[in-house]
N, C-alpha and C positions, 0 to 999 in steps of 0.2 A: 490407533496411530498419534503420539502426543509430539506438538512440534511448537514449542515456547522459543525456543532459542535457534543459531543457525546451524541445528544438528534435530534430529529427527528421531525417536523413540518408540519402537515398534513393540506393543503390548501385544502376546500372544498367549491369553491367560483363558481357562476355563468361563464360560458366562459372557465374554463379550463378543461384540457385535462384528463380525467380519466386514470390512470396509470393501473387500473385492469383490466377494458373491452375497453381501447383507444376512448371513447365514449366522448364526452364534454359536460360538467354539466351544469344543468339547473333545480338545484333541489330546489334551494334558494328561499323564499319570495322576494320582492325586498329590495333591499339594506342590508340585510342579508348576513354571511358568517359562516363558521364553523373551524376559525383556532384554532388548538390545539397542544399541544407538547406530546411528547412520551418521555420518560427518565428520567423524573426529581425523581423517585422512585429511582433511586441510591443514591442520596442524601437524601432521605426519606423524600421527598418532593411533594406535591400534584404537578399535572402538570397545565399549563396554558390555558385558551381557550380566544379567542377574535370573535366577533359575528358583527362585524360592517364592510362591505363591503370595506375594503382597498383593494388598491393594494398589489400587493406580498411584495415589498422589505418595505415598511413600515407595513404590519402585521410581517414580518421577522426582523423588526426591535425591535418592541416593544415586543414581545415573545422571540428573544435574550437575549434582554438588561435583560429581567429578569432573562431567565435561567443561564445566566453570574453571575448576582449576588447571586442568589442561590448558584451557582459552588465554588464562595467566601468566602461563609459560611453566607451568610444573609437567613433569614427566615421569611416569610410572612404567615398571617392569615387571615380570612373573616372579613371585616369590615376596612380593613389597608387601609389608602389615600396615595399613594405610589409617592413621588417627583422623579424627573429626565427622566422621559420618554418623558413628552411636557413641554416646557418651559414655557409656561403660564398656565400651571392646573396641579395639583395633578390626577391621577386616584385611582378609587377604586376597591378591589380586594371582588367578592362573590363567594360563594361556589354555582354551578351548577353541575348535573348529564351531563357528555358526556359519550356515548359508555358503561353504566354502571358502570362508575367510577365517584369519585367527584374530581372536578379542580377548580382550581381557576381563575372564567372569569373576564378578564379585563373589568369593567365600565368606559366608556370614557365620560366626559362631551360635551355638544356642543357647538357651537363657544363663547356662553355667559358665558361659564362655569355653567351650569346648568345640573344637572345629571337627570335621566330622571323618578326618584320617586321624582323628584320636579318641583312644579309648574312654570308652562311657559316653560318648556323643548320642543324642538323641536322634532317634531313627528318622523322623521328620527332616532330619538336615543333612542325611547321607549322599542323598541323590545329587547333592552339588559337585559330586565327583564324575558322576556320569556322564559320557558324551552327549552330546545335545540330541543326538538320535534317539537315544533311552529316553528320552523324557516324555515323546509321545506314544500315545496308544496306537497299536498295530492295529490300523483297522481291515486289514487284509488277513487277518486271525485264520488259520483253518479251522472248518468246521465241518462236523461229522453227523450225517444226519443217517437214522435206524429206528427200531420200531421196538419198543418191550410189551412182551406179555406180564401181568401183576395176577398172581393169585391172591387176594384176599380173603385170609383166617380170620377163623374166632379168634378171641383173645387180644384183637387189635395189629397183628402182624399180618405182614406183608411178606409174600417172595415175588422179586424181580427178576424175570428170566430174559434176559438181553442178547440179542440175535447180532454179532459185530461178524459180517463174513461167514467164514466159516465157523467160527470161534461163539461159542455160547458161554454165558457167563451167567450166576444166579446170586443174586443179594436177599441177603434179611433185612428187615426193617419193623421197629414197632411205630405207631401212629405218632406216639408222644415220643418219642426220642431224638427222632432228625435224623439219626443214623443207620447208613445202609450197611450192613456187615458182608464184606466177599464169603461164599460158603463153598470153602476148601472140600474139595472131595465128590463133587458132584461131576459128572463128566461134561467135559467141556467142548467136544466135537461133537456134531450130530443134533439129532433131536434130543429134548429132555423131555422123560415121562413123566405126568403130573403123579403118579404112585411112586415112583422113586423118590421122589420131592416128601410126599406127603410121609412115607416110611421112614424117614430120618430125620421129620421137621422137628418132633420134640428133643431130638438129640441137640441138635443147632438152636433152638430156643432157651434152650439150657444155659447154652455156652454163651448165648446174646446177654441172656440177664445175668449171667456173673461177670459179665463185663461191663455193662455199663448199665444197668438197673440199680444192683445192689441192693434187692429188695425182691420178694416175691410177686410175679402175677398169681393171680388169684383162678386163674382158669387152669382145667384141666388138662396138663401137658400130655397126655397120652392121648387126647380125643381133640386133636386138630383137624379141621374141616378146610375144605374150600368152599368159602360162602359167596364168593362171586370173582370172577373171571373175565378182564376186560385190556384193554391194549392202551399204551399211549407211544406219541411220538418223543424221540430225546436227541436235541443238538447238542455235540459235546465240541466244548472248543478248549484248542490247545494253547495254553499259554504258557510262560518261560520256567524253566528249570525244572522241568516236566510236571509242572501241574495241569491238570483239565477241570474245567467245569461242566456240568450236566445241566441242562436247559430241559424238563418233562415237562411236557404240556398236558395236562391234567382238569376236565370240565374248564373251569373258566379262569383256572391259574396256572403260573409257570413257576414251577421249584426249580430252585437254582443250586445243584450240591456240587461241593469243591472235594476233589481227589487228588493224590496223588500216582503216576504210573506207576510206580514199586509200591505200593504200598494198598490193601484191600479195603478201606473204608472209605465211604462216601460222606461228608456230611452238609448237610442242610443250612443253606446262606441265609439264603431271601426266598420269600414269596411273593410273585408279584403277577399283575394283571397277563393274562392270557395274551394281550394284543403289545404288549410292550418292546420296544425294538431294542436288541442289544447293541448297545450304545455304552457311551462314557458313565452314564448313569446309574448303568445295572453293574460299573464293573469297579466303580467309584471308590468300592473299598476293599478290593480284592488283596492287595497289599498285605492289610491287617486280616485278613483271613487266612493268608499265606503263611503269614507268622506263627498266629496261633494253632493251625494244625503241626507245622513242623514243632513248633513246643510239646505239642500233645500226642503226636505218634509219631515223629520220625528219630532216628536214631543221633542224626548230625543235622540240627538246625539249618533250615537254608537261612541264607544274607540277609535276602529281602523277598 
């Protein structure tokens, strides 16, 4: 909370200490914050909001400058372009809801003076047009826990057999690639017999190599055998726009894989310590991974 005038600025920003409970805040999506004023009603004027993740001094300067101008008798309306905040550009004001009241949100153009509703605006500025509630991380994210059997093959390949209720899914992965590819054609219902997988594994491995390696693997593709068999725990997290994250707990590590419900490829994002909590720090770069995944695999890239 910033209080240098006869109004207040509440700062909800990742890394700030919350005055109410003494805990550090990690509630906002990457690049977002919720700076807003309280007290403009004494001037019969809406309060202001800023949602870019500025440092506290910059945010206070922007909101206090607007507050000073209101206290001097100036009035602002939705759609106004306001000069005098930045030397090289105007800012725009739009009405949004914040904690059950209408506020005037300060919309800032990117470094090329492009606003978020204009073509070519940098992606880190687009969330300025999102409703306030969408700027917060969903801490009640749906989680599904299940068990997977991993067959470790010679040549650096693994087969992951995931049982999710009555459905069984098989994924092929090479330890140096970080991509799990869904094995189409393997029976998805009932028990999976390892002999069936091994019988077909050379065919799947050749397809995998063609897709991801662009080189030959020196191992004899006609002699793949199971070297080791073990189980891993998987927690799946349901994200927006059809995306999922699998957290695979293996030995002393947690491996995070991103995938889309409509596409059979899982890509390794991060390797964390096994005891890492699934909080903001884990998901802080998820938007960038989702964008990259969309560009690489999906026919129609997701907007965010």
